[in-house]
C-alpha positions as CSV (number, residue, x, y, z in Angstrom):
1,X,34.1,-59.6,-96.2
2,X,32.7,-60.4,-99.7
3,X,29.2,-61.5,-100.3
4,X,27.8,-62.8,-103.6
5,X,25.3,-60.5,-105.4
6,X,21.7,-61.5,-105.2
7,X,18.4,-60.0,-106.2
8,X,16.6,-61.6,-103.3
9,X,15.9,-59.7,-100.1
10,X,18.3,-60.5,-97.3
11,X,17.5,-60.8,-93.6
12,X,20.3,-61.4,-91.1
13,X,20.0,-62.9,-87.6
14,X,22.9,-62.5,-85.3
15,X,22.7,-64.7,-82.2
16,X,24.7,-62.8,-79.5
17,X,23.3,-64.3,-76.4
18,X,26.5,-66.2,-75.3
19,X,27.7,-66.0,-71.7
20,X,31.4,-66.3,-72.7
21,X,32.0,-69.1,-70.2
22,X,35.1,-70.3,-72.1
23,X,36.3,-66.8,-72.6
24,X,38.1,-65.7,-69.5
25,X,37.5,-62.1,-68.7
26,X,35.1,-59.7,-67.1
27,X,33.5,-58.6,-70.4
28,X,31.4,-60.9,-72.6
29,X,33.2,-61.7,-75.9
30,X,30.6,-59.9,-78.0
31,X,31.1,-56.7,-76.1
32,X,34.9,-56.8,-76.1
33,X,36.3,-53.7,-77.8
34,X,38.6,-54.3,-80.9
35,X,39.9,-51.0,-82.2
36,X,37.1,-48.5,-81.7
37,X,34.1,-50.9,-81.8
38,X,32.8,-54.0,-80.0
39,X,33.0,-57.4,-81.7
40,X,29.2,-57.3,-82.1
41,X,29.4,-53.9,-83.7
42,X,32.1,-55.2,-86.1
43,X,29.7,-58.0,-87.0
44,X,26.8,-55.7,-87.6
45,X,28.9,-53.4,-89.7
46,X,30.0,-56.3,-91.9
47,X,26.4,-57.2,-92.7
48,X,25.3,-53.6,-93.3
49,X,27.2,-53.8,-96.6
50,X,25.2,-56.7,-98.0
51,X,23.2,-55.9,-101.1
52,X,19.4,-56.0,-100.8
53,X,19.6,-56.0,-97.0
54,X,16.2,-55.7,-95.4
55,X,17.0,-56.0,-91.7
56,X,19.5,-57.3,-89.2
57,X,18.0,-58.9,-86.1
58,X,20.4,-59.2,-83.1
59,X,19.3,-61.5,-80.3
60,X,20.6,-60.7,-76.9
61,X,19.8,-61.6,-73.3
62,X,17.4,-59.1,-71.8
63,X,20.0,-57.5,-69.5
64,X,22.3,-56.9,-72.4
65,X,19.5,-55.7,-74.7
66,X,18.7,-52.7,-72.5
67,X,22.3,-51.6,-72.6
68,X,23.1,-52.2,-76.3
69,X,19.8,-51.1,-77.9
70,X,20.5,-47.5,-76.8
71,X,23.5,-47.3,-79.1
72,X,23.0,-45.5,-82.4
73,X,22.6,-48.1,-85.2
74,X,21.4,-48.1,-88.7
75,X,17.6,-48.3,-88.9
76,X,17.8,-51.8,-90.4
77,X,19.2,-53.1,-87.1
78,X,16.7,-54.4,-84.6
79,X,17.5,-55.8,-81.1
80,X,15.3,-58.6,-79.6
81,X,15.4,-60.7,-76.5
82,X,16.9,-64.1,-77.2
83,X,19.8,-66.4,-76.4
């Protein structure tokens, strides 16, 4: 993914609170593993490469937050209840 260069501070919000109702399966789409990482982790990784990144905020339902926030992420990634 290519992003244009900017001198401004960048904040990213990733809404990941979907229930995957149209996605048939036992696992929510954002937690589906592609390769060695979940779809959500691929998304987070893509934004970690943005120049002047200040923080990434990932909004998840409370039940999912407790599971996902335990994973080891860059210090710029913060998980919050939302969705």
